[in-house]
C-alpha positions as CSV (number, residue, x, y, z in Angstrom):
1,M,112.0,-129.7,32.8
2,N,113.9,-130.7,35.9
3,G,112.8,-131.5,39.3
4,G,109.2,-132.5,38.9
5,L,107.8,-135.4,40.9
6,Y,105.7,-138.2,39.5
7,R,106.3,-137.3,35.8
8,S,104.2,-139.1,33.3
9,T,105.5,-141.0,30.3
10,H,104.3,-139.0,27.3
11,A,105.7,-141.0,24.4
12,A,105.1,-144.3,22.8
13,P,106.0,-145.8,19.5
14,D,103.4,-146.9,17.0
15,G,103.1,-150.4,15.7
16,Q,102.7,-149.5,12.0
17,P,104.6,-150.9,9.0
18,P,106.4,-148.4,6.7
19,R,104.0,-145.9,5.3
20,Q,103.4,-145.2,1.7
21,D,104.9,-141.7,2.0
22,G,108.3,-143.1,2.6
23,V,108.5,-142.4,6.3
24,T,110.0,-145.4,8.2
25,V,108.2,-146.3,11.4
26,I,109.4,-148.7,14.0
27,S,107.3,-151.8,14.3
28,V,106.5,-153.2,17.7
29,D,107.3,-156.7,16.3
30,G,110.8,-155.7,15.2
31,P,113.2,-152.9,14.4
32,P,112.9,-150.6,11.4
33,Q,111.8,-152.5,8.4
34,E,114.9,-151.7,6.4
35,S,117.0,-153.5,9.0
36,P,117.3,-157.2,9.8
37,A,115.6,-158.3,12.9
38,E,117.7,-158.3,16.0
39,P,117.6,-161.6,17.9
40,G,116.0,-161.2,21.2
41,G,112.9,-159.3,20.2
42,S,112.1,-155.7,19.7
43,T,111.5,-154.6,23.2
44,A,115.1,-154.7,24.2
45,G,116.2,-153.1,21.0
46,Q,113.7,-150.2,21.1
47,S,114.3,-149.7,24.8
48,A,118.1,-149.4,24.1
49,I,117.5,-146.6,21.6
50,M,115.6,-144.6,24.1
51,A,117.9,-145.6,27.0
52,V,121.0,-144.1,25.4
53,G,119.4,-140.8,24.8
54,S,117.8,-140.8,28.3
55,L,121.2,-141.6,29.8
56,V,123.1,-138.8,28.1
57,S,120.3,-136.3,28.9
58,R,120.1,-137.3,32.5
59,V,123.9,-137.2,33.0
60,I,124.0,-133.7,31.7
61,G,121.0,-133.0,33.9
62,F,123.0,-133.9,36.9
63,V,125.7,-131.5,35.9
64,R,122.9,-128.9,35.7
65,N,121.6,-129.8,39.2
66,A,125.0,-129.8,40.7
67,L,125.7,-126.4,39.4
68,I,122.3,-125.1,40.7
69,G,123.2,-126.4,44.1
70,M,126.7,-124.8,44.0
71,V,125.3,-121.5,42.8
72,L,122.3,-121.2,45.2
73,G,123.3,-123.3,48.3
74,E,120.9,-125.1,50.5
75,A,118.5,-122.4,51.7
76,V,117.9,-120.6,48.4
77,G,118.1,-123.9,46.6
78,D,115.3,-125.3,48.7
79,A,113.1,-122.3,47.7
80,Y,114.0,-122.6,44.0
81,T,113.3,-126.4,44.1
82,G,110.0,-125.8,45.8
83,A,109.0,-123.4,43.0
84,Q,110.2,-125.9,40.4
85,F,107.9,-128.6,41.7
86,L,104.9,-126.4,40.9
87,P,105.0,-126.5,37.0
88,G,105.4,-130.3,37.2
89,Q,102.4,-130.6,39.5
90,I,100.1,-128.3,37.4
91,Y,101.3,-129.9,34.1
92,E,100.4,-133.4,35.5
93,L,96.9,-132.2,36.4
94,L,96.4,-130.5,33.0
95,L,97.9,-133.0,30.6
96,G,100.6,-135.4,31.9
97,G,98.6,-138.4,33.0
98,I,95.9,-137.9,30.4
99,L,98.6,-137.9,27.6
100,S,100.0,-141.2,28.6
101,S,96.8,-143.0,29.5
102,V,94.3,-141.6,27.1
103,L,95.8,-139.6,24.2
104,I,98.6,-142.0,23.3
105,P,96.3,-145.1,22.8
106,L,93.8,-142.8,21.0
107,L,96.5,-141.5,18.6
108,V,97.6,-145.1,18.0
109,R,94.0,-146.2,17.1
110,R,93.4,-143.2,14.8
111,R,96.7,-143.8,13.1
112,K,95.5,-147.3,12.2
113,A,91.9,-146.4,11.3
114,D,92.1,-143.0,9.5
115,P,93.0,-143.0,5.8
116,D,95.5,-140.1,6.4
117,G,97.3,-142.0,9.2
118,G,95.7,-139.7,11.8
119,Q,97.2,-136.6,10.5
120,E,94.2,-134.3,10.5
121,F,93.0,-135.6,13.9
122,T,96.4,-135.0,15.4
123,Q,96.4,-131.4,14.0
124,R,93.0,-130.7,15.6
125,L,94.2,-132.2,18.9
126,L,97.3,-130.1,18.9
127,S,95.4,-126.9,18.1
128,F,92.9,-127.5,20.9
129,A,95.6,-128.6,23.4
130,V,97.8,-125.5,22.7
131,V,94.9,-123.1,23.4
132,M,93.9,-124.9,26.6
133,L,97.5,-125.0,27.8
134,G,97.9,-121.3,27.1
135,V,94.8,-120.3,29.0
136,A,95.5,-122.6,31.9
137,T,99.1,-121.4,32.2
138,A,98.0,-117.7,32.4
139,L,95.5,-118.5,35.1
140,V,98.1,-120.5,37.1
141,V,100.7,-117.7,36.9
142,L,98.1,-115.2,38.2
143,A,97.4,-117.6,41.1
144,A,101.1,-118.1,42.0
145,P,100.9,-116.5,45.5
146,L,97.9,-118.7,46.5
147,I,99.6,-121.8,45.2
148,T,102.8,-121.2,47.1
149,A,100.9,-120.4,50.2
150,I,99.4,-123.9,50.1
151,Q,102.8,-125.4,49.6
152,T,104.5,-123.6,52.5
153,S,103.5,-123.4,56.1
154,S,103.7,-120.1,58.0
155,D,104.4,-122.1,61.1
156,T,107.6,-123.7,59.8
157,T,109.0,-121.3,57.2
158,S,110.1,-117.7,57.4
159,P,108.2,-114.9,55.5
160,A,111.4,-114.3,53.4
161,F,111.5,-118.0,52.3
162,R,107.8,-117.9,51.3
163,D,108.3,-114.6,49.4
164,L,111.3,-116.1,47.6
165,V,109.3,-119.2,46.5
166,T,106.6,-117.0,45.1
167,A,109.1,-114.8,43.3
168,F,110.6,-117.9,41.7
169,A,107.2,-119.3,40.9
170,Y,106.2,-116.2,38.9
171,L,109.2,-116.8,36.6
172,I,109.1,-120.6,36.4
173,L,105.4,-121.4,36.2
174,P,105.1,-120.4,32.5
175,I,107.2,-123.6,31.9
176,I,103.8,-125.4,32.1
177,F,102.9,-124.3,28.6
178,F,106.2,-125.3,27.0
179,T,106.3,-128.6,29.0
180,G,102.9,-129.5,27.6
181,L,104.0,-128.4,24.0
182,S,107.1,-130.5,24.3
183,A,105.2,-133.5,25.5
184,L,102.6,-133.3,22.7
185,I,105.3,-133.1,20.0
186,A,107.1,-136.0,21.6
187,A,103.9,-138.0,21.5
188,V,103.3,-137.3,17.8
189,L,106.9,-138.3,17.0
190,N,106.9,-141.5,19.1
191,V,103.6,-142.6,17.7
192,R,105.3,-142.3,14.3
193,G,108.3,-144.3,15.4
194,H,110.7,-141.5,16.0
195,F,112.5,-141.8,19.4
196,A,115.7,-139.8,19.0
197,A,114.5,-136.2,19.2
198,P,112.2,-136.6,22.3
199,M,115.0,-138.4,24.2
200,W,117.8,-136.0,23.2
201,A,115.9,-132.6,23.3
202,P,116.1,-132.2,27.1
203,I,119.9,-131.9,26.6
204,L,119.2,-128.5,25.0
205,N,117.3,-127.5,28.1
206,N,120.1,-128.6,30.4
207,V,122.8,-126.9,28.4
208,V,120.9,-123.6,28.5
209,V,120.5,-123.8,32.3
210,I,124.2,-124.8,32.7
211,A,125.1,-121.7,30.7
212,V,122.9,-119.6,32.9
213,C,124.6,-121.0,36.0
214,G,128.0,-120.1,34.5
215,V,126.8,-116.6,33.8
216,F,125.5,-116.4,37.4
217,L,128.9,-117.4,38.8
218,L,130.8,-114.9,36.5
219,V,128.5,-112.0,37.4
220,F,127.7,-112.6,41.1
221,G,130.4,-115.0,42.2
222,T,130.3,-117.3,45.3
223,D,131.7,-115.1,48.0
224,K,128.4,-114.1,49.5
225,E,126.4,-116.8,51.4
226,L,123.0,-116.6,49.7
227,T,119.9,-116.6,51.9
228,P,116.2,-115.8,51.3
229,E,116.8,-112.5,53.0
230,N,119.8,-111.2,51.0
231,I,119.3,-112.6,47.4
232,T,118.8,-109.8,45.0
233,A,116.1,-109.3,42.3
234,G,118.7,-109.6,39.6
235,E,119.9,-113.0,41.0
236,I,116.4,-114.3,41.2
237,A,115.6,-113.1,37.7
238,L,118.7,-114.7,36.1
239,I,118.0,-118.1,37.6
240,G,114.3,-118.0,37.2
241,L,114.2,-116.8,33.6
242,G,117.1,-119.0,32.6
243,T,115.1,-122.0,33.8
244,L,112.2,-120.9,31.7
245,L,114.4,-120.3,28.7
246,G,115.7,-123.9,28.9
247,M,112.2,-125.3,28.5
248,V,111.4,-123.0,25.6
249,V,114.5,-124.1,23.8
250,Q,113.7,-127.8,24.4
251,A,110.2,-127.4,22.9
252,L,111.4,-125.4,19.9
253,G,114.2,-128.0,19.3
254,L,111.6,-130.7,18.6
255,L,109.8,-128.8,15.8
256,P,112.3,-129.9,13.0
257,A,111.7,-133.5,13.8
258,L,108.0,-133.2,13.0
259,R,108.7,-132.5,9.3
260,K,111.2,-135.4,9.3
261,V,108.4,-137.9,10.1
262,G,106.1,-136.3,7.6
263,F,103.8,-134.5,10.0
264,R,102.8,-130.9,9.2
265,W,101.5,-128.7,12.0
266,A,98.4,-127.0,10.5
267,W,95.9,-125.0,12.6
268,R,92.6,-126.9,12.7
269,W,90.2,-125.5,15.3
270,N,87.4,-128.0,15.6
271,P,87.0,-129.3,19.1
272,R,83.8,-131.1,18.4
273,A,85.5,-133.4,15.9
274,L,87.9,-134.6,18.6
275,G,85.3,-136.7,20.3
276,L,85.8,-134.9,23.6
277,G,83.1,-137.0,25.2
278,E,85.2,-140.2,24.8
279,I,88.3,-138.4,25.9
280,G,86.6,-136.9,28.9
281,S,85.1,-140.1,30.1
282,L,88.5,-141.7,30.1
283,A,90.3,-138.6,31.3
284,G,88.0,-138.1,34.3
285,W,89.4,-141.1,36.1
286,M,92.9,-140.1,35.1
287,L,92.4,-136.7,36.7
288,C,91.3,-138.4,39.9
289,Y,94.5,-140.5,39.7
290,V,96.8,-137.5,39.0
291,G,94.9,-135.2,41.5
292,A,95.5,-137.6,44.3
293,N,99.2,-137.8,43.4
294,Q,99.5,-134.0,43.4
295,I,97.9,-133.7,46.8
296,A,100.6,-136.0,48.0
297,V,103.2,-133.8,46.4
298,F,101.9,-130.7,48.2
299,A,102.0,-132.7,51.5
300,L,105.6,-133.8,50.7
301,V,106.8,-130.2,49.9
302,R,105.2,-128.9,53.1
303,A,107.0,-131.6,55.1
304,L,110.3,-130.8,53.4
305,N,109.9,-127.1,53.9
306,G,109.3,-127.8,57.6
307,S,112.9,-129.1,57.8
308,E,114.2,-125.8,56.5
309,G,117.4,-125.0,58.4
310,E,121.1,-125.3,58.4
311,D,122.5,-128.8,58.0
312,N,119.0,-130.3,57.4
313,P,118.6,-131.7,53.9
314,G,115.4,-130.3,52.5
315,A,113.7,-129.9,49.1
316,L,117.0,-129.5,47.2
317,A,118.5,-132.6,48.7
318,F,115.3,-134.6,48.2
319,N,115.1,-133.5,44.6
320,N,118.7,-134.3,43.8
321,V,118.2,-137.8,45.1
322,F,114.8,-138.2,43.5
323,L,116.4,-137.3,40.1
324,L,119.0,-140.0,40.6
325,M,116.2,-142.5,41.3
326,M,114.2,-141.3,38.3
327,M,117.3,-141.6,36.2
328,A,117.5,-145.3,36.8
329,H,113.7,-145.6,36.4
330,G,113.7,-143.5,33.3
331,I,116.5,-145.3,31.5
332,I,115.2,-148.7,32.3
333,G,111.5,-148.7,33.4
334,V,110.2,-145.9,31.1
335,S,112.2,-147.2,28.1
336,V,110.8,-150.7,28.5
337,M,107.3,-149.6,29.0
338,T,107.4,-147.1,26.1
339,A,108.3,-149.9,23.8
340,L,105.7,-152.2,25.3
341,L,102.7,-149.9,25.6
342,P,101.6,-149.7,21.9
343,K,101.9,-153.5,21.6
344,M,99.9,-154.1,24.7
345,S,97.3,-151.6,23.6
346,A,96.9,-153.4,20.3
347,A,96.7,-156.8,21.9
348,A,94.1,-155.5,24.4
349,A,92.0,-153.9,21.6
350,D,91.9,-157.3,19.8
351,G,91.1,-159.2,23.0
352,R,94.4,-161.1,23.1
353,L,94.8,-160.7,26.8
354,H,97.3,-163.6,27.1
355,E,99.7,-161.4,25.1
356,V,99.2,-158.5,27.4
357,S,100.0,-160.9,30.3
358,E,103.1,-162.1,28.5
359,D,104.4,-158.6,27.7
360,L,103.8,-157.5,31.3
361,T,105.7,-160.5,32.7
362,R,108.5,-160.0,30.2
363,G,108.7,-156.3,31.2
364,I,108.9,-157.0,35.0
365,K,111.7,-159.6,34.5
366,L,113.7,-157.3,32.2
367,V,113.3,-154.2,34.4
368,S,114.2,-156.2,37.6
369,A,117.4,-157.7,36.0
370,A,118.5,-154.4,34.6
371,L,117.8,-152.3,37.7
372,A,119.3,-154.6,40.3
373,P,123.0,-153.5,39.9
374,I,121.9,-149.9,39.9
375,V,120.1,-150.5,43.2
376,V,123.3,-152.0,44.6
377,V,125.3,-149.0,43.4
378,Y,122.9,-146.5,45.0
379,A,122.8,-148.4,48.3
380,V,126.5,-149.2,48.7
381,L,128.1,-146.2,47.0
382,S,125.6,-143.5,48.0
383,G,128.2,-141.4,49.9
384,P,130.8,-141.2,47.0
385,I,128.0,-140.6,44.5
386,A,126.6,-137.6,46.4
387,V,130.0,-136.1,47.0
388,F,131.1,-136.5,43.4
389,L,127.9,-135.1,41.9
390,F,126.9,-132.4,44.4
391,Q,129.8,-131.2,46.6
392,G,131.2,-127.8,45.6
393,G,130.5,-124.1,45.7
394,R,127.9,-123.5,48.4
395,I,127.3,-127.3,49.0
396,T,129.7,-128.6,51.6
397,N,131.0,-132.1,52.2
398,S,128.5,-132.6,55.1
399,D,125.7,-131.4,52.9
400,A,126.6,-133.9,50.2
401,L,127.0,-136.8,52.6
402,A,123.5,-136.0,54.0
403,M,122.2,-136.4,50.5
404,G,124.0,-139.7,50.3
405,T,121.9,-140.9,53.3
406,V,118.8,-140.1,51.4
407,L,120.1,-141.9,48.4
408,T,120.7,-145.1,50.4
409,V,117.0,-145.1,51.3
410,A,116.0,-144.3,47.7
411,A,117.9,-147.3,46.4
412,F,115.2,-149.6,47.8
413,A,112.4,-147.6,46.1
414,V,113.7,-147.8,42.6
415,L,112.5,-151.3,41.7
416,P,109.0,-151.0,43.3
417,L,108.6,-147.7,41.4
418,S,109.3,-149.3,38.0
419,I,107.2,-152.4,38.6
420,S,104.3,-150.2,39.8
421,F,104.8,-148.1,36.7
422,L,104.6,-151.1,34.4
423,C,101.4,-152.3,36.0
424,T,99.8,-148.9,35.8
425,N,100.6,-148.7,32.1
426,A,99.1,-152.2,31.6
427,F,95.8,-150.7,32.9
428,Y,96.1,-147.9,30.4
429,A,96.6,-150.4,27.6
430,L,93.4,-152.1,28.8
431,Q,91.7,-148.7,29.1
432,G,91.3,-149.4,32.7
433,N,91.8,-145.8,33.9
434,K,89.1,-146.2,36.5
435,T,90.8,-149.2,38.0
436,A,94.1,-147.5,38.1
437,A,92.6,-144.4,39.7
438,L,90.8,-146.5,42.4
439,I,94.0,-148.4,43.2
440,N,95.9,-145.2,43.5
441,L,93.6,-143.7,46.1
442,P,94.6,-146.0,49.0
443,V,98.2,-145.9,47.8
444,V,98.3,-142.1,48.0
445,A,96.6,-142.3,51.4
446,I,99.4,-144.6,52.6
447,R,102.0,-142.2,51.1
448,I,100.6,-139.1,52.8
449,T,100.2,-140.9,56.1
450,G,103.8,-142.0,55.9
451,Y,104.8,-138.4,55.3
452,F,103.1,-137.1,58.3
453,V,104.0,-140.0,60.6
454,L,107.7,-140.0,59.6
455,A,107.9,-136.2,59.8
456,A,106.5,-136.3,63.3
457,I,108.9,-139.0,64.7
458,L,112.1,-138.4,62.8
459,N,114.8,-135.9,63.5
460,E,114.8,-132.9,61.1
461,S,118.0,-134.1,59.6
462,L,116.3,-137.3,58.5
463,I,113.1,-135.8,57.1
464,A,114.2,-136.1,53.4
465,A,115.2,-139.7,53.9
466,G,111.8,-140.4,55.7
467,M,109.8,-138.9,52.8
468,T,111.8,-141.1,50.4
469,A,111.0,-144.2,52.5
470,A,107.3,-143.3,52.5
471,N,107.4,-143.1,48.7
472,G,109.1,-146.5,48.5
473,I,106.5,-148.1,50.7
474,S,103.6,-146.7,48.6
475,Y,105.3,-147.9,45.3
476,L,105.5,-151.4,46.8
477,V,101.9,-151.4,47.9
478,S,100.8,-150.1,44.5
479,A,102.7,-152.9,42.7
480,L,101.2,-155.6,44.9
481,I,97.6,-154.4,44.6
482,S,98.0,-153.9,40.8
483,L,99.4,-157.3,40.2
484,A,96.5,-158.9,42.2
485,V,93.9,-157.0,40.2
486,L,95.6,-157.6,36.8
487,R,95.7,-161.3,37.5
488,R,91.9,-161.3,37.9
489,R,91.4,-159.2,34.8
490,I,93.7,-160.7,32.2
491,G,94.3,-164.1,33.7
492,R,97.5,-165.9,34.7
493,L,100.5,-163.7,34.9
494,N,103.0,-166.5,35.3
495,L,104.0,-165.0,38.6
496,G,105.9,-168.2,39.5
497,S,108.5,-167.5,36.8
498,V,108.6,-163.8,37.9
499,V,109.3,-164.8,41.5
500,T,112.0,-167.3,40.4
501,A,113.6,-164.6,38.3
502,L,113.4,-162.1,41.1
503,L,115.0,-164.5,43.6
504,K,117.9,-165.1,41.2
505,V,118.4,-161.4,40.7
506,A,118.2,-160.8,44.5
507,V,121.0,-163.4,45.1
508,A,123.2,-161.8,42.4
509,A,122.6,-158.4,43.8
510,G,123.3,-159.5,47.4
511,V,126.6,-161.1,46.3
512,A,127.6,-157.9,44.5
513,A,126.5,-155.7,47.5
514,G,128.4,-157.7,50.0
515,L,131.7,-157.8,48.1
516,A,131.5,-154.1,47.2
517,Y,130.7,-153.1,50.8
518,L,133.8,-154.9,52.1
519,V,136.1,-153.5,49.3
520,V,134.9,-149.9,49.7
521,R,135.5,-150.0,53.5
522,L,139.1,-150.8,52.8
523,L,139.6,-147.7,50.7
524,P,140.5,-144.2,51.9
525,G,137.4,-142.5,53.3
526,S,135.6,-145.9,54.0
527,G,132.5,-145.0,52.1
528,A,132.3,-141.4,53.4
529,P,134.8,-139.6,51.1
530,D,136.2,-136.2,52.1
531,G,136.3,-134.8,48.6
532,R,136.0,-135.8,44.9
533,V,139.4,-137.7,44.7
534,E,138.3,-140.2,47.4
535,A,134.8,-140.3,45.9
536,I,136.1,-141.1,42.4
537,L,138.4,-143.9,43.8
538,Q,135.5,-145.5,45.7
539,L,133.2,-145.2,42.7
540,A,135.7,-146.7,40.3
541,V,136.7,-149.6,42.4
542,G,133.3,-150.3,44.0
543,G,131.4,-149.9,40.7
544,A,133.7,-152.4,39.0
545,V,133.3,-154.9,41.8
546,I,129.5,-154.6,41.6
547,M,129.3,-155.0,37.9
548,V,131.7,-158.0,37.7
549,A,130.1,-159.7,40.7
550,Y,126.5,-159.1,39.6
551,L,127.1,-160.2,36.0
552,G,129.1,-163.2,37.0
553,T,126.6,-164.4,39.6
554,A,123.6,-163.7,37.3
555,L,125.2,-165.7,34.4
556,L,126.0,-168.6,36.8
557,L,122.4,-168.5,38.0
558,R,121.2,-168.3,34.3
559,V,119.2,-165.1,34.7
560,Q,117.8,-165.1,31.1
561,E,117.4,-161.4,30.8
562,V,121.1,-160.7,31.7
563,S,122.2,-163.4,29.3
564,Q,120.2,-161.8,26.5
565,V,121.7,-158.4,27.1
566,V,125.3,-159.8,27.3
567,G,124.6,-161.7,24.1
568,M,123.3,-158.6,22.4
569,V,126.4,-156.6,23.4
570,R,128.7,-159.4,22.2
571,R,127.0,-159.5,18.8
572,K,127.3,-155.7,18.4
573,I,131.0,-155.8,19.4
574,G,131.5,-158.6,16.9
575,R,130.0,-156.5,14.1
């Protein structure tokens, strides 16, 4: 699915040795057992596997998003994006947060404890979850008009806009069921050490939607300026049903991988045997956590819809930039945490809290070192990135440059987001769902306050940038509070070494940013390209300067994580 805010991680590898049935499973202490151990530990190696698939998928996803913008334009694109937020919000309330915080650790424990490796328990869990997802999805689709009424304000949006959001919602909301199904299958695969299919399956989704956009252009063209008032039922149906079809194909594309890991999907209806009391006690606090986040999302979308109008970047622009931010976070932060979570969960279960602390510290350092050059690229090259990715069709150069302004702000939210994410998952490993939920309440309050305050004081053309800034501030607050609480719960976090590493990374990033800024200002367009040719030139030259300057400075400062990655690349090239 594309465009959802605050998506949960719903996959994590198991820490089991090779099973007797011949299925090879990745161990948290090393790569697959048939392969020699890679120097540098398993976290970087496992993260790299997932990062490659995530990168390819997300790059294709940007092609999809760019085409949607070109096909629909700003006004209709905002309505489509507003409707697309809804399945993600409802999915998170139903399953997303519970899956990563409750079910993944539970599946890991049952895989260790049960004689059949958790096969029967997983079958019962899937049977129960599929039924509940189906019922919930049907109810949500019926309530589509009510949900969209909450998300849009009659004072700031036109009746035609609200009707269009509702029409898209009817077609897109069934995605909830297939998103949940895809997430459950991905969890089963990752718990059994299979990472490839879950990371590559979204490509199927994106290819389907790209094909639908191509059909739309062939059938309807781009001559007419689309507005909520003149878009036809056929145009709505093609884009809406095409979006739903993409998610259906993604879910079905994961089924063959289940047999590959030795899991057979048999229907077992026995909810009592699932221990729903244990799941419910843990999930209750997770629902509090996720519910607070979704209130924030409704507030966000209402604020963005309030900026509806010509030349004002709204939901479509915000979502495009948010996906860029989540690409960096997903490739680095999610991949690192997906590799660390089972190991941290096992250490927490055995009372080895010092290992949880060491893994969290290692994750923060690795994520910071890896994300720093991406932050610089987003901050310095935001204009050419937006023009290259999004200009075309019904998206003008000024529209794209406005998205670039939002991306500049988003650059400073990427690292706080990933560190906050690492800390939250550390609480999940400790089964501290209540603590995570309680921390999240003031964080969400700060986020929503930021939305309303910035929406009130900023010009409409800066609303999307202001909402992004509010998100970034809330991520930073979340990370600081979480680290303080974790230090009291699991002991010393070796924050001194973390601060030292962050300072070195900041110096390397600052050098790279300064040099790239000066070089790009000397190129045609001076950072605000008037087309893709100038954008490509600025991206090529500026990107090269950033990478060379960052890597060179980081190696001179002996940033350990950068040295490890460079060493790993050299070894692979040597082979």
